[in-house]
Backbone and ligand atoms as CSV (ligand in chain L), in Angstrom:
chain,resi,resn,atom,element,x,y,z
A,1,MET,N,N,183.492,-17.493,2.108
A,1,MET,CA,C,182.182,-17.247,2.717
A,1,MET,C,C,182.139,-17.874,4.105
A,2,SER,N,N,181.547,-17.144,5.040
A,2,SER,CA,C,181.471,-17.651,6.408
A,2,SER,C,C,180.609,-18.920,6.474
A,3,LEU,N,N,180.994,-19.829,7.333
A,3,LEU,CA,C,180.238,-21.080,7.471
A,3,LEU,C,C,178.795,-20.795,7.914
A,4,ILE,N,N,178.632,-19.831,8.816
A,4,ILE,CA,C,177.283,-19.415,9.227
A,4,ILE,C,C,176.873,-18.239,8.342
A,5,GLU,N,N,175.998,-18.528,7.399
A,5,GLU,CA,C,175.528,-17.483,6.475
A,5,GLU,C,C,174.132,-17.066,6.938
A,6,ARG,N,N,174.048,-15.906,7.526
A,6,ARG,CA,C,172.772,-15.490,8.125
A,6,ARG,C,C,171.812,-14.997,7.051
A,7,PHE,N,N,170.537,-15.216,7.320
A,7,PHE,CA,C,169.500,-14.766,6.397
A,7,PHE,C,C,168.448,-14.005,7.188
A,8,SER,N,N,168.251,-12.720,6.839
A,8,SER,CA,C,167.238,-11.912,7.523
A,8,SER,C,C,165.977,-11.833,6.676
A,9,PHE,N,N,164.878,-12.297,7.231
A,9,PHE,CA,C,163.584,-12.127,6.577
A,9,PHE,C,C,163.112,-10.699,6.801
A,10,GLN,N,N,162.359,-10.202,5.843
A,10,GLN,CA,C,161.663,-8.927,6.059
A,10,GLN,C,C,160.657,-9.147,7.194
A,11,HIS,N,N,160.603,-8.219,8.145
A,11,HIS,CA,C,159.725,-8.388,9.309
A,11,HIS,C,C,158.850,-7.148,9.433
A,12,LEU,N,N,157.574,-7.327,9.188
A,12,LEU,CA,C,156.633,-6.214,9.269
A,12,LEU,C,C,155.971,-6.292,10.637
A,13,VAL,N,N,156.561,-5.531,11.589
A,13,VAL,CA,C,156.073,-5.580,12.967
A,13,VAL,C,C,154.912,-4.611,13.095
A,14,ASN,N,N,153.806,-5.127,13.621
A,14,ASN,CA,C,152.597,-4.315,13.678
A,14,ASN,C,C,151.834,-4.680,14.943
A,15,PRO,N,N,151.269,-3.679,15.652
A,15,PRO,CA,C,150.508,-4.009,16.866
A,15,PRO,C,C,149.366,-4.975,16.582
A,16,ALA,N,N,148.881,-5.013,15.362
A,16,ALA,CA,C,147.781,-5.920,15.018
A,16,ALA,C,C,148.277,-7.343,14.738
A,17,GLY,N,N,149.614,-7.520,14.802
A,17,GLY,CA,C,150.208,-8.822,14.483
A,17,GLY,C,C,151.261,-8.655,13.417
A,18,SER,N,N,152.350,-9.377,13.550
A,18,SER,CA,C,153.511,-9.167,12.677
A,18,SER,C,C,153.548,-10.186,11.551
A,19,ILE,N,N,154.208,-9.790,10.455
A,19,ILE,CA,C,154.341,-10.660,9.279
A,19,ILE,C,C,155.826,-10.811,8.957
A,20,VAL,N,N,156.246,-12.035,8.693
A,20,VAL,CA,C,157.626,-12.307,8.264
A,20,VAL,C,C,157.551,-12.793,6.811
A,21,VAL,N,N,158.370,-12.170,5.937
A,21,VAL,CA,C,158.255,-12.421,4.499
A,21,VAL,C,C,159.604,-12.816,3.907
A,22,GLY,N,N,159.604,-13.826,3.024
A,22,GLY,CA,C,160.772,-14.132,2.191
A,22,GLY,C,C,160.268,-14.351,0.771
A,23,GLN,N,N,160.986,-13.796,-0.209
A,23,GLN,CA,C,160.532,-13.904,-1.600
A,23,GLN,C,C,161.597,-14.605,-2.447
A,24,ALA,N,N,161.189,-15.679,-3.090
A,24,ALA,CA,C,162.119,-16.485,-3.891
A,24,ALA,C,C,162.749,-15.640,-4.975
A,25,GLY,N,N,164.070,-15.724,-5.086
A,25,GLY,CA,C,164.783,-15.027,-6.142
A,25,GLY,C,C,164.969,-13.546,-5.872
A,26,ILE,N,N,164.324,-13.019,-4.828
A,26,ILE,CA,C,164.495,-11.597,-4.472
A,26,ILE,C,C,165.408,-11.517,-3.248
A,27,ASP,N,N,164.974,-12.097,-2.131
A,27,ASP,CA,C,165.897,-12.169,-0.995
A,27,ASP,C,C,166.308,-13.622,-0.709
A,28,VAL,N,N,165.356,-14.553,-0.807
A,28,VAL,CA,C,165.749,-15.975,-0.703
A,28,VAL,C,C,166.556,-16.316,-1.962
A,29,PRO,N,N,167.797,-16.835,-1.817
A,29,PRO,CA,C,168.705,-16.922,-2.977
A,29,PRO,C,C,168.472,-18.137,-3.878
A,30,PHE,N,N,167.230,-18.573,-4.032
A,30,PHE,CA,C,166.906,-19.662,-4.966
A,30,PHE,C,C,165.392,-19.662,-5.162
A,31,GLU,N,N,164.954,-20.376,-6.182
A,31,GLU,CA,C,163.519,-20.603,-6.377
A,31,GLU,C,C,163.090,-21.686,-5.392
A,32,ILE,N,N,162.078,-21.406,-4.603
A,32,ILE,CA,C,161.654,-22.353,-3.561
A,32,ILE,C,C,160.786,-23.438,-4.212
A,33,LYS,N,N,161.237,-24.690,-4.083
A,33,LYS,CA,C,160.445,-25.805,-4.643
A,33,LYS,C,C,159.717,-26.586,-3.564
A,34,ARG,N,N,160.124,-26.367,-2.303
A,34,ARG,CA,C,159.541,-27.168,-1.216
A,34,ARG,C,C,159.659,-26.382,0.068
A,35,ILE,N,N,158.649,-26.481,0.902
A,35,ILE,CA,C,158.779,-25.989,2.274
A,35,ILE,C,C,158.380,-27.125,3.209
A,36,TYR,N,N,159.005,-27.150,4.378
A,36,TYR,CA,C,158.554,-28.080,5.410
A,36,TYR,C,C,158.915,-27.493,6.759
A,37,PHE,N,N,158.280,-27.998,7.777
A,37,PHE,CA,C,158.668,-27.551,9.113
A,37,PHE,C,C,158.653,-28.705,10.086
A,38,LEU,N,N,159.543,-28.599,11.071
A,38,LEU,CA,C,159.617,-29.560,12.172
A,38,LEU,C,C,158.879,-28.966,13.357
A,39,HIS,N,N,158.139,-29.801,14.053
A,39,HIS,CA,C,157.474,-29.354,15.277
A,39,HIS,C,C,157.344,-30.546,16.210
A,40,ASP,N,N,157.059,-30.276,17.466
A,40,ASP,CA,C,156.913,-31.347,18.473
A,40,ASP,C,C,158.131,-32.260,18.523
A,41,VAL,N,N,159.318,-31.662,18.433
A,41,VAL,CA,C,160.550,-32.450,18.577
A,41,VAL,C,C,160.731,-32.733,20.078
A,42,PRO,N,N,160.850,-33.997,20.475
A,42,PRO,CA,C,160.964,-34.322,21.902
A,42,PRO,C,C,162.208,-33.684,22.528
A,43,THR,N,N,162.102,-33.321,23.800
A,43,THR,CA,C,163.234,-32.749,24.531
A,43,THR,C,C,164.430,-33.703,24.446
A,44,GLY,N,N,165.584,-33.161,24.109
A,44,GLY,CA,C,166.815,-33.957,24.051
A,44,GLY,C,C,167.046,-34.632,22.709
A,45,GLN,N,N,166.067,-34.571,21.830
A,45,GLN,CA,C,166.204,-35.211,20.508
A,45,GLN,C,C,167.096,-34.360,19.598
A,46,SER,N,N,168.045,-34.986,18.936
A,46,SER,CA,C,168.788,-34.256,17.904
A,46,SER,C,C,168.355,-34.775,16.541
A,47,ARG,N,N,168.548,-33.971,15.537
A,47,ARG,CA,C,168.111,-34.290,14.176
A,47,ARG,C,C,169.213,-33.897,13.208
A,48,GLY,N,N,168.937,-34.094,11.931
A,48,GLY,CA,C,169.910,-33.715,10.905
A,48,GLY,C,C,170.842,-34.872,10.645
A,49,ALA,N,N,172.129,-34.679,10.988
A,49,ALA,CA,C,173.159,-35.706,10.762
A,49,ALA,C,C,173.214,-36.107,9.294
A,50,HIS,N,N,173.290,-35.115,8.442
A,50,HIS,CA,C,173.455,-35.373,7.012
A,50,HIS,C,C,173.924,-34.098,6.316
A,51,ALA,N,N,174.355,-34.275,5.081
A,51,ALA,CA,C,174.634,-33.142,4.182
A,51,ALA,C,C,173.848,-33.408,2.904
A,52,HIS,N,N,173.765,-32.392,2.067
A,52,HIS,CA,C,173.116,-32.546,0.762
A,52,HIS,C,C,174.127,-32.248,-0.336
A,53,LYS,N,N,173.973,-32.979,-1.458
A,53,LYS,CA,C,174.895,-32.776,-2.573
A,53,LYS,C,C,174.574,-31.499,-3.339
A,54,LYS,N,N,173.285,-31.235,-3.567
A,54,LYS,CA,C,172.867,-30.087,-4.393
A,54,LYS,C,C,171.967,-29.102,-3.664
A,55,LEU,N,N,171.188,-29.593,-2.725
A,55,LEU,CA,C,170.111,-28.801,-2.115
A,55,LEU,C,C,170.642,-27.567,-1.381
A,56,ILE,N,N,169.966,-26.441,-1.565
A,56,ILE,CA,C,170.202,-25.235,-0.748
A,56,ILE,C,C,168.955,-25.023,0.102
A,57,GLN,N,N,169.161,-24.634,1.332
A,57,GLN,CA,C,168.028,-24.424,2.236
A,57,GLN,C,C,168.199,-23.122,3.009
A,58,VAL,N,N,167.065,-22.547,3.385
A,58,VAL,CA,C,167.041,-21.495,4.400
A,58,VAL,C,C,166.240,-22.061,5.567
A,59,ALA,N,N,166.792,-21.960,6.772
A,59,ALA,CA,C,166.123,-22.473,7.973
A,59,ALA,C,C,165.909,-21.337,8.954
A,60,VAL,N,N,164.751,-21.341,9.597
A,60,VAL,CA,C,164.442,-20.318,10.592
A,60,VAL,C,C,163.497,-20.912,11.625
A,61,CYS,N,N,163.682,-20.538,12.883
A,61,CYS,CA,C,162.712,-20.943,13.896
A,61,CYS,C,C,161.572,-19.939,13.873
A,62,ALA,N,N,160.467,-20.311,13.260
A,62,ALA,CA,C,159.306,-19.426,13.208
A,62,ALA,C,C,158.735,-19.228,14.612
A,63,HIS,N,N,159.010,-20.206,15.478
A,63,HIS,CA,C,158.582,-20.114,16.877
A,63,HIS,C,C,159.570,-20.926,17.707
A,64,GLY,N,N,159.878,-20.452,18.926
A,64,GLY,CA,C,160.791,-21.196,19.785
A,64,GLY,C,C,162.225,-21.104,19.283
A,65,SER,N,N,163.020,-22.095,19.640
A,65,SER,CA,C,164.452,-22.019,19.315
A,65,SER,C,C,165.056,-23.411,19.154
A,66,CYS,N,N,166.174,-23.441,18.455
A,66,CYS,CA,C,167.010,-24.650,18.374
A,66,CYS,C,C,168.407,-24.210,17.961
A,67,ARG,N,N,169.344,-25.134,18.065
A,67,ARG,CA,C,170.725,-24.849,17.655
A,67,ARG,C,C,171.105,-25.706,16.464
A,68,PHE,N,N,171.921,-25.115,15.587
A,68,PHE,CA,C,172.521,-25.837,14.464
A,68,PHE,C,C,174.019,-25.907,14.681
A,69,ARG,N,N,174.602,-27.072,14.379
A,69,ARG,CA,C,176.051,-27.179,14.238
A,69,ARG,C,C,176.326,-27.500,12.779
A,70,LEU,N,N,177.080,-26.616,12.123
A,70,LEU,CA,C,177.398,-26.795,10.709
A,70,LEU,C,C,178.864,-27.177,10.561
A,71,ASP,N,N,179.141,-27.961,9.528
A,71,ASP,CA,C,180.478,-28.522,9.332
A,71,ASP,C,C,180.728,-28.542,7.826
A,72,ASN,N,N,181.784,-27.865,7.381
A,72,ASN,CA,C,182.087,-27.844,5.938
A,72,ASN,C,C,183.242,-28.790,5.584
A,73,GLY,N,N,183.552,-29.698,6.495
A,73,GLY,CA,C,184.635,-30.650,6.247
A,73,GLY,C,C,185.967,-30.159,6.755
A,74,VAL,N,N,186.046,-28.841,7.053
A,74,VAL,CA,C,187.286,-28.235,7.543
A,74,VAL,C,C,187.067,-27.654,8.937
A,75,GLU,N,N,185.945,-26.965,9.083
A,75,GLU,CA,C,185.667,-26.333,10.372
A,75,GLU,C,C,184.197,-26.539,10.729
A,76,THR,N,N,183.886,-26.359,12.001
A,76,THR,CA,C,182.497,-26.420,12.459
A,76,THR,C,C,182.157,-25.106,13.146
A,77,ALA,N,N,180.870,-24.782,13.145
A,77,ALA,CA,C,180.390,-23.575,13.829
A,77,ALA,C,C,178.975,-23.842,14.298
A,78,GLU,N,N,178.615,-23.194,15.388
A,78,GLU,CA,C,177.283,-23.379,15.962
A,78,GLU,C,C,176.522,-22.070,15.936
A,79,VAL,N,N,175.213,-22.194,15.806
A,79,VAL,CA,C,174.384,-20.991,15.801
A,79,VAL,C,C,173.062,-21.311,16.488
A,80,LEU,N,N,172.590,-20.352,17.267
A,80,LEU,CA,C,171.279,-20.462,17.916
A,80,LEU,C,C,170.275,-19.727,17.046
A,81,LEU,N,N,169.214,-20.411,16.651
A,81,LEU,CA,C,168.114,-19.737,15.943
A,81,LEU,C,C,166.989,-19.517,16.950
A,82,SER,N,N,166.624,-18.283,17.195
A,82,SER,CA,C,165.619,-18.013,18.223
A,82,SER,C,C,164.723,-16.840,17.876
A,83,LYS,N,N,164.853,-16.330,16.636
A,83,LYS,CA,C,164.011,-15.201,16.240
A,83,LYS,C,C,163.335,-15.531,14.911
A,84,PRO,N,N,162.054,-15.155,14.759
A,84,PRO,CA,C,161.313,-15.589,13.564
A,84,PRO,C,C,161.777,-14.943,12.271
A,85,ASP,N,N,162.611,-13.892,12.379
A,85,ASP,CA,C,163.089,-13.227,11.154
A,85,ASP,C,C,164.590,-13.440,10.934
A,86,GLU,N,N,165.233,-14.275,11.775
A,86,GLU,CA,C,166.682,-14.481,11.636
A,86,GLU,C,C,166.982,-15.943,11.356
A,87,GLY,N,N,167.270,-16.229,10.091
A,87,GLY,CA,C,167.543,-17.601,9.680
A,87,GLY,C,C,168.975,-17.777,9.228
A,88,ILE,N,N,169.216,-18.935,8.642
A,88,ILE,CA,C,170.526,-19.206,8.034
A,88,ILE,C,C,170.308,-19.848,6.664
A,89,VAL,N,N,171.291,-19.635,5.782
A,89,VAL,CA,C,171.332,-20.332,4.501
A,89,VAL,C,C,172.273,-21.518,4.681
A,90,ILE,N,N,171.842,-22.685,4.231
A,90,ILE,CA,C,172.707,-23.870,4.299
A,90,ILE,C,C,172.967,-24.330,2.869
A,91,ARG,N,N,174.208,-24.180,2.447
A,91,ARG,CA,C,174.613,-24.496,1.065
A,91,ARG,C,C,174.870,-25.992,0.923
A,92,PRO,N,N,175.061,-26.467,-0.311
A,92,PRO,CA,C,175.390,-27.882,-0.496
A,92,PRO,C,C,176.685,-28.259,0.225
A,93,MET,N,N,176.796,-29.532,0.550
A,93,MET,CA,C,177.984,-30.117,1.172
A,93,MET,C,C,178.346,-29.468,2.514
A,94,ILE,N,N,177.286,-29.164,3.269
A,94,ILE,CA,C,177.452,-28.728,4.661
A,94,ILE,C,C,176.745,-29.763,5.535
A,95,TRP,N,N,177.520,-30.416,6.374
A,95,TRP,CA,C,176.934,-31.362,7.335
A,95,TRP,C,C,176.233,-30.554,8.421
A,96,ARG,N,N,175.022,-30.958,8.787
A,96,ARG,CA,C,174.290,-30.218,9.825
A,96,ARG,C,C,173.725,-31.160,10.884
A,97,ASP,N,N,173.846,-30.703,12.122
A,97,ASP,CA,C,173.169,-31.345,13.249
A,97,ASP,C,C,172.320,-30.277,13.910
A,98,MET,N,N,171.108,-30.648,14.291
A,98,MET,CA,C,170.228,-29.725,15.007
A,98,MET,C,C,169.907,-30.334,16.368
A,99,TYR,N,N,169.869,-29.494,17.386
A,99,TYR,CA,C,169.661,-29.995,18.743
A,99,TYR,C,C,169.163,-28.852,19.621
A,100,ASP,N,N,168.953,-29.136,20.909
A,100,ASP,CA,C,168.431,-28.138,21.864
A,100,ASP,C,C,167.133,-27.511,21.362
A,101,PHE,N,N,166.244,-28.343,20.850
A,101,PHE,CA,C,164.941,-27.820,20.415
A,101,PHE,C,C,164.113,-27.432,21.640
A,102,SER,N,N,163.573,-26.230,21.645
A,102,SER,CA,C,162.605,-25.893,22.692
A,102,SER,C,C,161.313,-26.663,22.391
A,103,SER,N,N,160.520,-26.899,23.412
A,103,SER,CA,C,159.331,-27.748,23.210
A,103,SER,C,C,158.332,-27.075,22.271
A,104,ASP,N,N,158.427,-25.727,22.164
A,104,ASP,CA,C,157.489,-25.000,21.291
A,104,ASP,C,C,158.110,-24.679,19.922
A,105,CYS,N,N,159.259,-25.307,19.615
A,105,CYS,CA,C,159.980,-24.935,18.383
A,105,CYS,C,C,159.215,-25.354,17.119
A,106,ILE,N,N,159.112,-24.413,16.214
A,106,ILE,CA,C,158.668,-24.720,14.847
A,106,ILE,C,C,159.799,-24.274,13.933
A,107,LEU,N,N,160.516,-25.258,13.393
A,107,LEU,CA,C,161.675,-24.977,12.534
A,107,LEU,C,C,161.213,-25.065,11.076
A,108,LEU,N,N,161.153,-23.908,10.439
A,108,LEU,CA,C,160.669,-23.803,9.052
A,108,LEU,C,C,161.864,-23.880,8.109
A,109,VAL,N,N,161.730,-24.676,7.051
A,109,VAL,CA,C,162.812,-24.826,6.075
A,109,VAL,C,C,162.273,-24.553,4.671
A,110,LEU,N,N,162.962,-23.683,3.951
A,110,LEU,CA,C,162.689,-23.422,2.534
A,110,LEU,C,C,163.757,-24.173,1.758
A,111,ALA,N,N,163.352,-24.891,0.719
A,111,ALA,CA,C,164.307,-25.765,0.025
A,111,ALA,C,C,164.274,-25.527,-1.477
A,112,SER,N,N,165.448,-25.657,-2.088
A,112,SER,CA,C,165.584,-25.340,-3.519
A,112,SER,C,C,165.151,-26.486,-4.427
A,113,GLU,N,N,164.932,-27.681,-3.855
A,113,GLU,CA,C,164.595,-28.856,-4.675
A,113,GLU,C,C,163.496,-29.652,-3.993
A,114,HIS,N,N,162.819,-30.448,-4.788
A,114,HIS,CA,C,161.876,-31.411,-4.225
A,114,HIS,C,C,162.641,-32.455,-3.406
A,115,TYR,N,N,161.917,-33.182,-2.588
A,115,TYR,CA,C,162.552,-34.215,-1.769
A,115,TYR,C,C,163.191,-35.280,-2.668
A,116,ASP,N,N,164.447,-35.603,-2.372
A,116,ASP,CA,C,165.173,-36.604,-3.157
A,116,ASP,C,C,166.191,-37.277,-2.233
A,117,GLU,N,N,165.888,-38.489,-1.815
A,117,GLU,CA,C,166.770,-39.174,-0.856
A,117,GLU,C,C,168.172,-39.363,-1.437
A,118,SER,N,N,168.291,-39.439,-2.767
A,118,SER,CA,C,169.626,-39.667,-3.360
A,118,SER,C,C,170.509,-38.417,-3.264
A,119,ASP,N,N,169.929,-37.284,-2.864
A,119,ASP,CA,C,170.723,-36.062,-2.669
A,119,ASP,C,C,171.366,-36.012,-1.274
A,120,TYR,N,N,170.959,-36.938,-0.403
A,120,TYR,CA,C,171.471,-36.932,0.973
A,120,TYR,C,C,172.819,-37.650,1.063
A,121,ILE,N,N,173.702,-37.164,1.915
A,121,ILE,CA,C,174.851,-37.948,2.399
A,121,ILE,C,C,174.614,-38.135,3.889
A,122,ARG,N,N,174.356,-39.365,4.290
A,122,ARG,CA,C,174.017,-39.625,5.694
A,122,ARG,C,C,175.152,-40.316,6.443
A,123,ASP,N,N,176.230,-40.582,5.723
A,123,ASP,CA,C,177.380,-41.250,6.330
A,123,ASP,C,C,178.504,-40.221,6.461
A,124,TYR,N,N,178.934,-39.963,7.705
A,124,TYR,CA,C,179.908,-38.876,7.909
A,124,TYR,C,C,181.240,-39.153,7.208
A,125,LYS,N,N,181.648,-40.424,7.174
A,125,LYS,CA,C,182.911,-40.771,6.488
A,125,LYS,C,C,182.805,-40.465,4.991
A,126,GLU,N,N,181.651,-40.805,4.421
A,126,GLU,CA,C,181.420,-40.505,2.996
A,126,GLU,C,C,181.487,-38.995,2.766
A,127,PHE,N,N,180.920,-38.215,3.699
A,127,PHE,CA,C,180.981,-36.752,3.611
A,127,PHE,C,C,182.436,-36.281,3.624
A,128,GLN,N,N,183.219,-36.795,4.564
A,128,GLN,CA,C,184.633,-36.386,4.634
A,128,GLN,C,C,185.402,-36.807,3.385
A,129,ASN,N,N,185.117,-38.011,2.885
A,129,ASN,CA,C,185.832,-38.524,1.700
A,129,ASN,C,C,185.549,-37.676,0.474
A,130,ALA,N,N,184.382,-37.024,0.441
A,130,ALA,CA,C,184.022,-36.200,-0.722
A,130,ALA,C,C,184.997,-35.025,-0.904
A,131,PHE,N,N,185.721,-34.664,0.170
A,131,PHE,CA,C,186.667,-33.538,0.091
A,131,PHE,C,C,188.098,-33.994,-0.245
A,132,ARG,N,N,188.285,-35.321,-0.285
A,132,ARG,CA,C,189.645,-35.830,-0.538
A,132,ARG,C,C,189.899,-35.908,-2.028
A,133,PRO,N,N,191.118,-35.575,-2.481
A,133,PRO,CA,C,191.431,-35.735,-3.897
A,133,PRO,C,C,191.412,-37.212,-4.287
A,134,ARG,N,N,190.906,-37.495,-5.488
A,134,ARG,CA,C,190.840,-38.911,-5.914
A,134,ARG,C,C,192.123,-39.319,-6.584
L,1,TYD,P1,P,165.463,-35.689,7.354
L,1,TYD,O1,O,165.667,-34.705,6.247
L,1,TYD,O2,O,166.564,-36.665,7.636
L,1,TYD,O3,O,165.099,-34.929,8.712
L,1,TYD,P2,P,165.970,-33.983,9.695
L,1,TYD,O4,O,167.124,-33.413,8.914
L,1,TYD,O5,O,164.981,-32.958,10.126
L,1,TYD,O6,O,166.415,-34.817,10.839
L,1,TYD,O7,O,164.105,-36.474,7.064
L,1,TYD,C1,C,163.545,-37.353,8.028
L,1,TYD,C2,C,162.658,-38.358,7.290
L,1,TYD,O8,O,161.591,-37.662,6.640
L,1,TYD,C3,C,163.392,-39.141,6.222
L,1,TYD,O9,O,162.924,-40.475,6.281
L,1,TYD,C4,C,162.939,-38.527,4.925
L,1,TYD,C5,C,161.583,-37.925,5.254
L,1,TYD,N1,N,161.337,-36.664,4.502
L,1,TYD,C6,C,160.503,-36.690,3.407
L,1,TYD,O10,O,159.928,-37.739,3.024
L,1,TYD,N2,N,160.278,-35.524,2.717
L,1,TYD,C7,C,160.869,-34.370,3.080
L,1,TYD,O11,O,160.653,-33.313,2.413
L,1,TYD,C8,C,161.759,-34.356,4.209
L,1,TYD,C9,C,162.449,-33.086,4.658
L,1,TYD,C10,C,161.960,-35.532,4.896
């Protein structure tokens, strides 16, 4: 599977105003247990710098833009999110960094689990060691 797994939301474009839709278990590939969004990220601020052990997420810039750098322990890839209907799926054990946030960016995240700090790997060496045979 490609490191950048794109996710297209259904986009109902209408002169009266457009609607972007994702449905858990139909197009979003998990039951959504949590949503959150980032906004007002200061210029030059980067975020992320972690991986998750179990969590699956879909991320999309509902407004504005930002870049993701994803790392599966073997390779890295970058992607610009700049359209409200074009997101990415982030599977478990993918290190992510987010940066180049536009000042108007609203980064929406759909998550497969409730918040659980013990699901995070925030130490890059620990992330790399997880791929080594014991
Ligand atoms: P984090 O996931 O590290 O943010 P990002 O990947 O966007 O840089 O979370 C930042 C802080 O917010 C951290 O202290 C945990 C807290 N947090 C919650 O309490 N609940 C949540 O659902 C999320 C996403 C974060």
